[in-house]
C-alpha positions in Angstrom: 31.3 -8.9 18.3 30.3 -8.6 14.6 29.9 -5.1 13.4 26.9 -4.4 11.2 27.7 -3.8 7.5 25.9 -1.2 5.4 24.9 -2.4 2.0 24.3 0.1 -0.8 20.7 1.2 -0.4 19.9 1.6 -4.1 19.8 -2.0 -5.1 23.2 -2.2 -6.7 24.9 -5.6 -6.6 27.1 -6.4 -3.6 29.2 -9.6 -3.7 30.8 -11.7 -1.0 32.5 -15.0 -1.5 29.8 -17.3 -2.8 27.0 -14.8 -2.3 25.3 -11.9 -4.1 22.9 -9.4 -2.6 20.8 -6.4 -3.7 19.4 -4.2 -1.0 16.7 -1.6 -1.5 16.5 0.3 1.8 13.3 2.2 1.0 11.6 -0.1 -1.4 8.4 1.0 0.1 8.0 4.4 1.8 7.1 4.8 5.4 3.4 5.4 4.9 2.9 2.4 2.6 5.1 0.2 4.8 2.9 1.0 7.8 -0.2 0.3 5.8 1.1 -3.0 4.6 2.2 -4.0 8.1 -1.3 -3.4 9.5 -3.0 -5.2 6.7 -0.7 -8.2 6.9 -1.1 -8.4 10.7 -4.9 -8.4 10.4 -5.6 -10.2 7.1 -3.1 -13.1 7.1 -4.1 -16.5 8.5 -1.2 -16.8 11.0 -0.3 -20.1 12.6 2.0 -21.3 15.3 3.4 -24.6 14.2 5.4 -26.9 16.5 8.9 -28.1 15.6 10.7 -31.2 16.9 14.3 -30.9 18.0 16.2 -33.9 19.4 12.9 -35.7 20.1 11.3 -32.8 21.9 8.5 -30.7 20.5 8.3 -27.0 20.9 6.1 -24.2 19.4 8.1 -22.2 16.9 9.3 -18.9 18.3 7.3 -16.9 15.7 4.1 -17.0 13.7 4.1 -18.2 10.1 1.9 -18.4 7.1 2.3 -19.7 3.5 0.5 -18.3 0.4 1.1 -19.2 -3.3 -0.2 -18.8 -6.8 -0.4 -22.6 -7.0 -1.2 -25.4 -4.5 2.3 -26.9 -4.1 3.2 -27.5 -0.4 6.5 -26.4 1.1 8.5 -28.4 3.6 11.3 -27.3 5.9 12.7 -28.4 9.2 10.3 -31.4 9.3 7.3 -29.1 8.8 5.1 -29.3 5.7 2.9 -26.3 5.0 0.0 -26.3 2.5 -0.4 -22.9 1.0 -3.4 -20.6 1.1 -4.4 -19.0 -2.2 -2.4 -15.8 -2.7 -4.4 -12.7 -1.7 -4.8 -9.5 -3.7 -2.6 -7.7 -1.1 0.2 -10.2 -1.5 -0.2 -10.2 -5.3 0.2 -6.4 -5.3 3.4 -6.7 -3.2 4.7 -9.5 -5.5 4.1 -7.5 -8.6 6.1 -4.6 -7.0 9.1 -6.9 -6.5 8.8 -8.0 -10.1 9.8 -4.5 -11.2 13.4 -5.2 -9.9 13.6 -9.0 -10.3 12.6 -11.1 -13.3 12.0 -14.2 -11.2 8.4 -15.4 -11.4 7.9 -16.0 -7.7 5.1 -18.5 -6.9 5.2 -18.6 -3.1 5.6 -16.4 -0.1 6.5 -17.6 3.4 5.5 -15.0 6.0 7.1 -14.8 9.5 5.8 -12.6 12.3 8.2 -11.8 15.1 6.0 -10.5 17.9 8.9 -9.2 20.0 12.6 -9.7 20.6 12.0 -13.2 22.0 10.8 -14.4 18.7 13.5 -15.7 16.4 14.5 -17.9 13.4 17.5 -20.2 13.8 20.4 -20.7 11.4 19.2 -22.1 8.0 19.5 -21.8 4.3 16.5 -21.7 1.9 17.9 -24.6 -0.1 15.0 -27.1 -0.2 15.0 -29.3 -3.3 11.6 -27.8 -4.5 13.4 -24.4 -4.8 15.8 -25.7 -7.4 19.5 -24.9 -7.7 20.7 -21.4 -6.5 17.3 -19.9 -5.8 16.7 -16.2 -5.6 15.0 -15.2 -2.3 13.3 -11.8 -2.0 13.0 -10.8 1.6 10.7 -7.9 2.5 10.5 -6.4 6.0 7.8 -4.3 7.7 7.6 -3.1 11.3 10.4 -3.3 13.9 14.0 -3.3 12.7 15.9 -6.6 13.3 19.5 -7.6 12.6 19.8 -10.2 9.8 22.8 -12.5 10.5 24.7 -14.5 7.9 27.6 -16.9 8.1 29.5 -18.9 5.5 29.0 -22.6 5.7 32.7 -23.5 5.6 34.7 -20.3 6.0 33.9 -19.6 9.7 35.6 -16.2 9.6 33.0 -14.9 7.1 30.1 -13.5 9.1 27.8 -10.6 8.3 25.1 -8.6 10.2 22.7 -6.3 8.4 20.0 -4.1 9.9 16.9 -4.6 7.8 14.7 -1.5 7.9 10.9 -1.4 7.6 10.0 -1.2 3.9 13.3 -2.7 2.8 13.8 -5.4 0.2 16.8 -7.7 0.3 17.4 -9.9 -2.8 19.6 -12.9 -2.1 20.9 -14.2 -5.4 23.4 -16.5 -7.1 24.9 -19.2 -4.8 24.0 -17.5 -1.5 21.7 -20.3 -0.3 24.3 -22.9 -1.3 27.2 -21.3 0.6 25.7 -19.3 3.4 23.3 -19.7 6.4 21.2 -16.9 7.9 19.1 -16.2 11.0 17.1 -13.7 12.9 18.4 -14.0 16.5 16.7 -13.2 19.7 17.4 -9.7 21.1 17.2 -8.1 24.5 16.9 -4.6 23.0 13.5 -3.1 22.8 12.0 -3.9 19.4 8.5 -3.7 17.9 6.7 -6.5 16.1 8.1 -7.3 12.6 6.6 -9.0 9.6 8.9 -10.6 7.0 7.9 -11.9 3.6 10.2 -14.2 1.7 9.2 -14.7 -1.9 10.5 -17.8 -3.7 9.8 -19.9 -6.8 8.8 -23.5 -6.1 9.3 -25.8 -9.1 
């Protein structure tokens, strides 16, 4: 069993082989986090796309949405998403992240995990439209879920981080080149969670 690791909560740089993280545990305080969660749940145009695995098509085990400051589509796992125009709420959140990252994020992919049965399998955010070594800014609101990471070639390198509501995790450097990550199903009671991953599409 992998024991959870605790990253510094103040945004200081934490490095692992081929990866770099900055974690802000209370990027948004509880009251604002709850407000954002409720607004996102009600205002976002959520969708439930299907995904094809080994010739069989299944609904994705989560709800998704894509918004951007431009009209560039985003493709992953055989799915192409065409973005909605970024909303004032998402722009407000994006501008807050810009205070700690100089990346000019263009696009945000939102995932809503309705309960512990919803998940997101092993993957890296390394699509060609993201460029080399992209920075991914991951914001969490709502129920706390474990964020699992594993090195692509060094099988002994595995991490598990509990992402709290209102937290911001910046994945920087070569993280997407060398590591995979997932949100696994869980049998423990957990409330709904909304995750926003900001990225720059070029």
